[in-house]
N, C-alpha and C positions, 0 to 999 in steps of 0.2 A: 737408533732413531729411525722412524719410518713415517711415511706419508700415506694415509689411507682415507678412503671415503667414509664418513661417519653418518651422512644423511643424504637421501635422494628422494625427491618427491615428484608427483605428477598431478595433472588436473584433467579429469575426463570431461567431455562435452556431450550433452544429451539433446537430441532432437528426435521426436517421435512422429510428428506430423509435418510433412513438407509443405511448400508453398502451393502445391496443387491439391492439398487436402487429402493426401495419401498417407496412411499410417503404417508404421513398421509393426507388423503383427506380433513380432517377438517382444517388443517393448510396450505395446499399447496396453494401458491399464484397463482392467475389466470393470468398466463403469456402466451403470444401468442407463437406459434411454432417458429416464427421468433426470438423472444427474447431468447427463450431457446437455439436455435441453435447458436445464437450470443454469449451467455454465454459459451457454450461448446467450440466454436471455439476460443474464447478469451483465455480460459485456455490452449487449444492445442497450440496456437501461442506463449503464454508465455513460455510454456515448451520447445518448439523448439528454441525460442530466448535464453532461459536460457542455454540449451545444447550447442548452438553455442558459447555463451559468454565464457563458461568454456573452450571450445576447443581453442578459440582465445587467452585466457590468457595463456593456457599451451603451445601454439605455440609462445608466446612472441609477439603477435600482439595486445594485449590489456593489461591493467594494472590489479591490484588486483580487483577481482569481488566477489560480494555477491550473491550466488545462491538462487533461489526461490523454487526449487524442493520440492513439497509437500504442498506448501502454495498457490497454484494458485487460489483456490476458494475464498479466503478472498478478495484479491484485485479486482478480476474480478467481483464478485457479488456485492461488495460494490460500485464499480465505475459505474456499470450499473444501480444502484438505484439512482444515481445522476440526478438531473434535468439539463437542458442545461445551466442555469444561476448559478447553484451552483458552489462552488469552492472546490478544493482538494489539500491537502498538504501531499503527501505520505512519507514513509521512503524509504530507498534504496532497500527494498525487496517487493515493490508494483509496479514494473514496469508495470504490467498489467493495473493498473489504468491510467497510462500515455497513454498506447496504446489505451485504451477505449476512452480517451478524444481527440484523434486525434494527439498525438505527434508522429512525424515520427520516425521510428525505427533507422534510421541512427543517429538521435540526441542522442538516448540512448547509442548506441555503441560508439559514439564520447566521451561522458562523461567518460565512463569506460576506454577509451584509454588515458584519461587525458586532453581532449580538453574541456575546461570549457564552450565553446559556445554550447555544447550539452544540457545545461540546459537553453538556451535562446529559449523559446518555441514560436510557432506561435501564433498570436492574436486569441482569441476565444476559446483556449483550457481551460482557467480558471484553470490552474495548476501552482503551485508554485514549485520551485526547492527544492529537498530534502536536508537535512543537514546530514552530516556524524556524527558529535558529537551526542551522544545519548540524546534525549529529548529536545535539545535546540530549536527545531522548535515549540514546544507546546505553549510557550508564544506568538509566532507570530500567530499561528492559533487562539488563543483566541482573540488577537488584531484585526485580520481580521474579525472574527465573530462579535466583538463589533462594528467595523466600519460599517458592514452591517446593524446591528440593529439600530445604530445611524442615518444611512442614510434612514431608513424606507424601506429597500428593503426586498422583500419576497424571500430571498436567504439563503442558508445554507452553512456552512463550514464543510468539512469532513477531518479528519486527522487520522493518525495511529501512534501507538507506540508499541514497543516490550515489552515482559514481563520484561526484564531487565530494560527497560526505566521507569517502574513504581517505581523503587527504586531511581530515580533521583528527586531532589528537584523541577526541572522545571515541572515535572508531577503534583506534589501536589499543587504547587503555581498556575499552570494553571487551575486545576480543582476548586480550591478555588474561583478564580476570575470568572470562567465560571458560577459557581453556584450563586455567589453573583449578578452578572450582568445579569444572565439569557440570555446568548447569544445564537444565533442559531448555536450551535456547536455539532458535533457528533464525539466522539473519539472512535476509534476501537483499543483495545489492542489485538495485534496479539501474543497470547500465544503459542509460538512454543517449549516451554519446556526448551530451552537452551539459555542463554545469553553468547555467545561464549562457554566457558567450565563450566559456573556456572549453575547448574540445577534450575528449578523453585522452588524446595523445599528449596533452600538456598536464594531465593530472598525475600520471604515473608511467614509469618506464617498464613496468611489469607486463609480461605478455598477456596475462589475464589479471583481473581484479580478484578472482576467486582464490588464486594462489596465495594471497595475503593471509589466508587462514593457516597455511602450512607453518608459518613462523610462530604461530601460537598453539600449535598442536591440535588444530581443529580440522576435521575432514571437510573437504570442499569440492564443489562441482560447478561447472559452467553449463547453463542451459540456454536453449533458444527461447528468449522471453516472449516471442510472438507465437509460440507454440503452447497453447493452453494445456495440452496433455503432458508435455515435458515438464512444465512448471508444476502441475498437479502431482506428477509422479515424484519429482525431486523433493518437493515440500512434504508430501505425504510420508515418504520414506524417512526424511529427517525428523519429522514429528514423532513417528513411531520409535525411532532411536532415542529421542529426547525423553519421551515418557517412560521408556524402559531403563533409563539410567545410563545410557551410553554417551551422554554429553551433547555438546552443541554441534551445529553444522553451519557452514557458510556456503551460500548459493549465489552465484552471479547469474542474473537473468539479462541476457543481451537483447535489448529492444531499441526503440527510437521514439523520441519526442517529436511528433509530426507538427505540433503547434508551437506557440511561443512559450517561453519559460513561465511568464505570467502575462496578464493583460497589460502590464506596464512595459513589456519588452517588445523589441522589433527584431525578430530572428533573421530578417533579410540583410541586416547589417553585418552578420558574421558567418552565414552559411549559404550555400547555393541552392537554387531550385532543383538542380539536377540531383543533388544528394537527397533532398526530401522526396522527390518523385521516385527514386530508386527504392526508398523504404516504403513508399505507399504500395508497391507491388507485394510487400510482405505483410500487409495489413492483417492483424491477428483475427479480426472478425470475419473477413472474407475467407481466410484460410479455414476457419472453423465451420463457416457456412458450407463450404465445399465438402468438408468431411461429413457433416450431418446429412447433406444431400445424397452422398454415396451410401450412407447407411439408411436412407429412406426415412429420415427423421425431420427433413426440412422441405417446406413448400413456400411459394410466395405468399399464399394465403395465410399460412401459419405465422410467418414473420410480420405480415401486415396487421394481423389481429393483435400480436404481441406489442407492436409499436403503437397501435391505437390505445391499448391498455396503459402503456407507459406514458403516453402523452397526457392522458387524463390524470394519472397518478402524479406527474410532475406539475401540472397546472394546479391541482389541489394543494400540493406542497408549497408552491409559490404563494398561493392565496393565504395559507396559514402563516407563512413567513412574513408576509406584508401586513397581516392583521395583528401580529404579535405585539403586545405592549409589555415592555420589560419592567421589572421591579428593581429599582436601584438598590434595594436591600440585599439583593442577590450577590452584588460585588463584595459584600462583607461576609455573608453567610456561606458562600460557596468557595471557601479558601481552606479552612480546617474543619475537622469533624465536629469540633466544638469551637464556637466563636471566642476569640481572645479578648482581654480587657481593652487593649489598644484599638482593636477593630470596633468594639462596642462604642468607644469614644468617638471614633471617626463616623460611625453610623449615626450617632446622636447629632454630630455636627451637620451631617447631610440633611437630617430631618428638620433642622432649623430653616433650611432653604426650601425643602420640598414638602414638608409635613410628614406625618407618620404613615400615610397611605401612598399609593402609586401616584406619580406626578401626572 
């Protein structure tokens, strides 16, 4: 009889850009000035969109909304690492991923106003609608990745989940099958420290959330989620591995939700201003701004012109959202590829009240 170690694992941590905007030259990805500026502008646009959305909700012009403030780097950098033919399934706090894939802003505003057609995206965006229930999208992401593998396509599936979502059964079941089937999947855990009012410390006793991948035979890494370069590098490497048949990767991006969980939430009831202020010093946009300035790619005038452009773009999108007149037929037609008999019956019943045209 003998006792011997049969498994030992570890999790690496990746940071390329520190809070002063200084990059590690050995780890810094070789990105063109154009891509770097696109990454910065995507984060700026996301924050401007986010600010406008909160104001619209407060004015009663939009429904309950989930702010992104402080998490811009994760979705922006991850989405820009995607190839044109790759697929993405975000959560409700990665709007920047949709923007990067070409989803019109008015579509996103429409959804938060309660217009379901907002999640009916243009062809070619390769983006799936997000699901509000926590973690329920993960089995779908695995299934899509499995379909890509079975079809022999050199494509990958990118999806996201919050720290609270790692406590859901869907998360563990999805990782289990992703590991067994070795599907081309990249899962990014967006660890923003709070699942509504439940802190990360009460979600899991694990030293990291990334290490949960080890139990399913999935390579994993933890990155500084406020460092856009680190997120880009980790996701890009994982997508390359996925497309080449090397299977899934689990990435934990450590960031912070600086705003409320949703506009129906009051975070002052469960966390301190001191904690929030400490994380404000790690603002991902400010960090990237300093980085671009050191590379002589940023000026006040450059950012001011970009913000002026974004303001106009957002105002136009809001106008389109508020002018939109929905067609009640869509709730029946936009379910299956071909409308079923029972839905036809329900649509006919609806037409008795509204007529055959738009109400």
